C-alpha positions, 0 to 999 in steps of 0.5 A: 191531613187527618179528618179530625172532628170539628165540633160546634159550640153546643150551648147557645149564648145571649152574648156573642162568643169568641169570633171564629178565627179560621176559615173552617170554623167560620164556614162551620158557623155559617153552615149551622146558621143556614141549617137553622134557618132551613130547619125552621123554614116550614114553621116560619112560613106558617107563623108569618102567614098566621101573623098576617091573617091575625092582624088582618082579622084584628083590623077588620074587627077594629073597623066594625067594633071600635070607636071611629076615633080609634079606627082612624088613627090605628088603621094606618098602623095596622095596615102598613106596620102590622099586616104588610110586613109579615106578608113581605117577610113571607114572600122573602122566605121564598125569594131569599131562602139561602140568604144569611140575612133572612133571619135578621129580616124576620127579626126586624119585621117582628120588632116593627110589628111589636112596636106597632102593637105598642103604638096601637095601645097608646092610640087606644088609651088616647081615644078612651079605650083600654091599653092593650097588651095581648097583641104585644104578647102574641108577637113576642110569642112568635119571636121566640118559638116559631119564627126560626130565630136564634136565641140571641136574635129572639131575645134581642127582639123580645126584650126590646119590645118589652122595654118599648112597651114600658117606656111608651106606656110611662111616657104616654101616661097609661093607666098604672094598673093596665101598664103594670099587669101588661108589663108583668105578663109580657115580662114573664112571657119573655123569660119563658120565651128566652128559656124555650128559645135556648132549649130549641137552639141547643137541641138544633146544635146537638142535632146538627153536630151529630149529623156532621160527626156521622158524615165525618165518620163515614168519610174517615178510616177508623185506624189512621184518621185519614180519609177513606177510599170512598172519600178519595174517589169523590175528592178526585172527581171533584178536583178533576173538574176544578182542574179542567176549569182552571186548565191545571194539572193533577198528580196522584201518589200511591204509597205502599209500606214495604214487606208489611206482611212480614212485619205483621208476622214478625211483630204482631197485628197490634204493632202492625196497626201502630206502624200504619198509624205512624206512616199515616201521620207522616203523610198527613203532616206533609200535605196542608193545601185545601185541594190536596188530600191524603187517604188510606186506600186499603191495608198498608196502601195510601194515596195522595192527590196533589192539585197543580204541582210542578213535575220537579216539586212532585219528584222532590215531594215523593222522595222526601216522603220515603226519607221521612218514613226511614227517619221514623227508624221503625225496626223491621228485622224481617225485611230482606234488605234493610232493618228499618221500615221503608216505603215505596211510592209511585206517582203520576201527573197529567193535565186534567184537560187532556185525554187521561182520565182519573182512573187512568192516572191512578193506574199510572201511579200504580204502575210506577209503584210496581216499578219502585218495588221492582227496583229494590223498594224504599224509593219513589218513581214518577210514571214515564209516558214512554211506558205506554198504556200497559196495565198494572198487571202486565207491567208487574208481570214484566218487572217481576 
């Protein structure tokens, strides 16, 4: 179980790419989309508030300055489709901040507002006023730049509004000049908006991916690619709570390369590093359940957490680890007993809801490791409760 890098696709696309096939990749994608929403949320709220105020003021100006026929027909559209939806979406950002469908709600609101702006333009044409396109352009600007929509979401909304503008204008017989100039402005606004939205999302993806990579590096041992000791401690605390809720058991395994100092002195530190990596690979490839974890605890020592194993499984598992290391057939001429590299292992298991703490379980596994060392190394021993609560130091003193 190496802590390998998983990178996000940095280039956003207008069309949906390959569907994520693993739980990890799907979770990664969901995490980015939530990050994108939260990153833009303050600006999104301001933009929705301004959209609401803008069309509220426009409605007031319509009532004061526009012909009565236009006001009677356009005012219901202004109120129910251009003023109320942004206000409702603004409230939704406070009520549903962590909902994955929030961006789709915002996109739907923008589309309704944009389509309503087109409808108001039609009403203006029918009542003898000029067909307006500034409101549609302003709404399109919001869709691309300040509402926190992804490239795909904003492009779908923006271009749908553009084609709706052209279709409705042509169907209603809008003046050719007004329709042409309005379509030209709106079309280039969409082109510019699509490009800027692409840049915004790409930048957000790079920032998100870099942050995730920094977090991963802080949790990883540089040499082996395993999780480090800090991550092990955090993971043990987390799964311990989970095991208490589930009323299950936790096992901790401590493994140590035998005579590693002699190996380093004989073959050099570079070969010693290669040896550690080889053993780390064996341990990493032996664990694949989501709540299990392998970490480098320091130097030539490794630790493993197993969630809810049986005692018989634990015993066979640790013995198999010793055999797998022997099967690597790494020369160790400096060893006192055998000419190949070997591993000693201590393990301990307990019910997480009992009186034993996580720290005590590690100490018990460490005691079992000393027992394995004292009995000749190259073996695995599971802690026996009859040993009592001796500390590692005391047990070591007795065994040595």
